N, C-alpha and C positions, 0 to 999 in steps of 0.2 A: 654240110651234112645235116640231113633232116632230123634224124633221131639221135638224141644226146644222152639217153639213159636207158639202161636195161634193168627191169624189175624181175627178179626171179622168185618163184614160189619155192618152198623147201620140200615138203612131203610130196612125192610123186613126180617131182621135176628135178631139183638138185640132187635129191637122194633117191636111190633105186630101192628095190625090195630088200636089199641087204644093208640099208642105211649107209650106203657108200656112194662115191661119185667117181665116174670114169676119169682117168688121168688126162685124157685128151680134152675133157671138158674144162679142167682147171687151166690147161695151157691156153685154151681158147678164151677163157675169162681173163686171164692175165694179159693176153695179147690185146684184148678189147680195152682194158684199163690203160695199157700203155699207149693206146691210140687216142686217149682222151675221153672215152665214154664212161660215164658214171654207172657203176654197178651197185645195185642195192638188193638186199634179201628181205623179202616180205613174207611174214607168216602170221596166221591168226592165233597162234599160241606160242609162248616162249619155247625156244628150241635150242639145243646144244650145238652151237656152231663152233665152239672153241677149237676142238681138235682139227676140224676141217680148215678153218681160216688160218690158224697158226702155222700149220704144216704146208698149206697150199698157196697162201697169199701173204706170206710173212714179210715180203719186201715192200709191201704197200702200206706201211704205217700202223695205225692203231686197230686193234681187233677187239670185238666184244666176246667175253667168255660166258658160256652157258646162258642164263636167262637175261644177260645183258646189263646186270647191275654193277659191273665194273669194267674198266677198259685197261688193257695192258699192251704196251708196245714192245714186242720182242727185241727189236734191233737195239734200242737204247736201254732196255731193261728197266723201264719205268712204269709205275702204276699210276694211272690218271683217274681223277674223279669223273664219273660219268656225267654227261650233260642231261639233266632231267627237265622236262617241261611240266611245270606245276605239279610235281610229284613229291609230296611230303606225307610221311606216315607218323602218327602221334605215338607218344609213349604208351598210350592205352593199347595200341595195336601190338607194340613190342612185348608188353606184359602178357598179352594173350598168346603170342607166338611162342614165347620162351618154353613152356611145357611141352610143346609139340615139335621141338627142333629136329627130332629124328625123321619126321615126315615132311619137313619144309626146307626148301632150299633158300637160304637167306644170307645176306651180307650187307655191310654198311661201310661207308668211307669215313675216315676221321683224319683230317689233314692230309698228309702224304702216305698214311697207312691205310690198308684195307683189310678189315676183319671178315672172316668167312666161317661157315660151318665146316670144320675140318674134316669130319667124316665124309661129307659130300664131295669136297674138293680135293681129296687125296690125289686123284689122277692128274691134277693140274700142278702139282708141286714142281715138276721138272721145268715148268715155264716161269715159275714165280720166284723173285728174289727172296731169300730166306727171311730177311728182316721185315718183309711186308706180308708175312703169312703167319697167322695165329688163329686160335679158336675164338669164337665169339664168347667172351666172358664179361663183357660190359654192354649195357644197353643205354642209349642216350636218345632222348626225344628230339635232339637237334640234328641227328644224323639222318641222311637219306637211306631208305631201306627198300629193297625190291624183294617180292615174295613170289615164288612159283607155286601156284595152287595145284599141286599134283599129288594124287594118292593120299588125300586127306578127306575127312568127312565133309560132305557137301555143306552141312550147316555151318561149319567153321569157316569155309570159304565165303559163304554168304554173309557171315557176320563181319568179316574183314572188309568186304565190299561195302557193307552198310556204313562202316566208319570212314573209309577212304573216299567213298563215293566216286565222283567223276575225276578226282585228282589222280587216280591210278589207272584210269581206263586206257589211255594211250601213252606209251613211253617211246620216245624216239632218241636213240643214242647216236650222236654224231661222231663219226670216226675220223674221216679226213675228206679232202676235196672230192675224191672219186668214189670212196667206198663207205656206204652207210648200211646199217641194219635197222629195220623197223620191226618192233615187237608190239603187237596190239593185245591189250588186256583181254583175257577170256570172256569178261562180261560183254565186251563189245563184239569182238570177232569180225569187225568190219574193215576189210583191207582197203577199200576205197577211201574211207575216212582217214585212215592212217597215212596213205600215200598222198592225200591232199596236204596233210601237215608236212610231210617230207618235201613236197613240192615247194611249199613256202620257205622251208629251211634251206633248200639247196638252190632255189631259183630255176629249177627244171620243171617245165610245164608237163601236164599229163599228155598233151598233144605231141610233145617231143620224146615221149617214152614208149618203149616196147615192153610188153609184159608177157611172160610165159607162165601159164597156170594149167591146172589139170582137173579141178573138181568144181563142185557147185559153189563153194566159197569164193571162187575166182571170177564168176560171171559178171558181177557188177563192175569190178575193176576193169575187166577185159573190154567192156562196152565203152569205157570212158577214155582209155589211152589212145595214143596215135596209131599204134599197131598192136594187135593181140595175136598170140600164137599159142599152140598147145602141142604136146607130144602125142604119139600114137595112142598112149594109154589115157589120154584125156577123155572126159565124158562127152557124149554126143551133143548135148546142149551147148557145151563150150566150143566144140568144133564148129557149130553153126555160126557162132559170132566171131570166130578167129579168122584172120586173113591168111595165116600160115598154119597148116596142119602137118607136122613133121611125120615122116614115115618111120622115125626112130622113137623108141620109148625112153622114158625117164631122162637121166642126165645126158644120154647120147643125143637127145634132141636139141640140146642147147647149142652145141657147136654147129649143128646143121642149120639151126635158125639164125645164128650169128652170121654164118656164111651167106645165107639168103638175104639178110637185111643189110649187112655192112660189107660183104664181099671178103 
């Protein structure tokens, strides 16, 4: 089998205009995973995959919640510490973040416990063991922290980036043998850079990967993979570099492309 991995963009591909995904698409993705193909989700900004992955791919091990800073395995009801690549935030950043909790999505791991911003993660309580869920009421410079820079003053986001610098630019959260999620820090936004790191982690080359994207952020990656594809709603420039242009839009294109590539 020539192609060993499928890389899926989120906005405009996995998610449709209603931020949802067609049921047949999840069935096709599950079938592909069962056949031994590695499926990864690639996005140029942190994205809320929790509700989708937990409900739709819950039998395939560990899933990343929200901005990817903790991992939860529904089947065994265990919370696992995320695998960070050179990502450490100092106590100085934590002190800066604390007054802005209402506008920042933040969490940290401490041994087998994971503390989160309770106001933000209320909707995840049904998935989380009670003893592993509490407010952030302690801050420790030794903990790993992930921050979602959304709906906050731009100067504050820039200040955090100044402190963490390249250490927080790309985070890759390894989930299991077949399913990974790649989140690329907003400062970078370079999907190709992130997928190269993913390739090193998983041993799957770009040449053995199929990528489905739809906008200008996807063009560089589309040119480097073994086979690029795009839905009908993809931009014209991406259609020019894609081997497959589906006649279907959004998530409906995924099962169509899977069929054309893997049968």
